C-alpha positions in Angstrom: 0.0 0.0 0.0 1.0 3.6 -0.5 0.8 6.2 2.3 1.3 9.9 2.7 2.2 11.1 6.2 1.9 14.8 7.1 2.6 16.3 10.5 2.6 19.6 12.3 4.5 19.5 15.6 3.9 22.3 18.1 7.1 24.3 18.6 6.3 26.5 21.5 9.0 25.3 23.9 12.6 24.4 23.4 12.1 20.7 24.1 9.5 20.6 21.3 12.3 20.6 18.7 13.5 17.2 20.0 10.0 15.8 19.5 10.0 17.1 15.9 13.4 15.5 15.2 12.2 12.2 16.6 9.1 12.1 14.4 11.2 12.9 11.3 13.7 10.2 12.2 10.9 7.6 12.8 9.2 8.5 9.5 12.5 8.2 7.5 12.9 4.6 8.7 9.8 3.6 6.8 9.1 6.0 3.9 10.6 8.8 1.8 11.0 12.4 3.0 9.3 14.6 0.3 9.0 18.0 1.9 9.6 19.5 5.4 6.6 17.8 7.1 5.6 15.4 4.3 6.6 11.8 3.8 5.3 9.2 1.3 6.1 5.7 0.2 5.1 2.1 -0.1 4.7 0.2 3.1 3.3 -3.1 4.4 0.4 -3.2 6.9 2.7 -4.5 9.6 5.2 -1.7 9.1 2.4 0.9 9.0 1.3 -0.4 12.4 4.9 -0.1 13.8 5.2 3.4 12.3 2.0 4.5 14.0 2.9 3.0 17.3 6.4 4.7 17.3 4.9 8.0 16.4 2.1 7.7 19.1 4.9 7.1 21.7 6.5 10.5 20.8 3.8 13.0 19.8 1.9 15.3 22.1 -1.7 14.3 21.3 -3.1 17.6 22.4 -0.8 19.9 20.6 0.5 18.0 17.5 -1.2 17.0 14.3 -0.2 13.8 12.4 -2.3 12.5 9.5 -1.6 9.4 7.5 -3.4 8.9 4.1 -3.6 5.2 3.0 -4.0 4.2 -0.6 -4.6 0.5 -1.1 -2.7 -1.2 -3.9 -5.8 -1.4 -6.1 -6.4 2.3 -5.8 -5.3 4.3 -8.8 -3.8 7.8 -8.2 -1.8 10.4 -10.1 1.1 12.4 -8.7 2.1 15.7 -10.2 5.2 17.7 -9.4 4.6 21.2 -10.5 8.1 22.6 -9.9 11.6 22.1 -11.3 12.7 20.3 -8.1 13.9 16.7 -8.4 11.5 14.0 -7.4 12.6 12.8 -3.9 11.3 9.3 -4.6 13.0 8.8 -8.0 15.8 6.8 -6.5 13.5 3.9 -5.6 14.2 0.5 -7.1 
């Protein structure tokens, strides 16, 4: 399945930056970093569950926002890059 993960981590206190860095590090283990707070990639159901569990152990559920969009393998979608920036997922095998 394909997922898109987006997040917004509250950065009101100095320690919040550590939480942001941890979320980014966790997401990079599973999927591709596309933009500042956006990740995408193919993932298995079991890895998705691990990703969610790891993130839930770090986020502040009252101040942060984390959204995961899931596209089943049979779902057809198109992806357009409208700028001259390189595709961050073009190095996939």
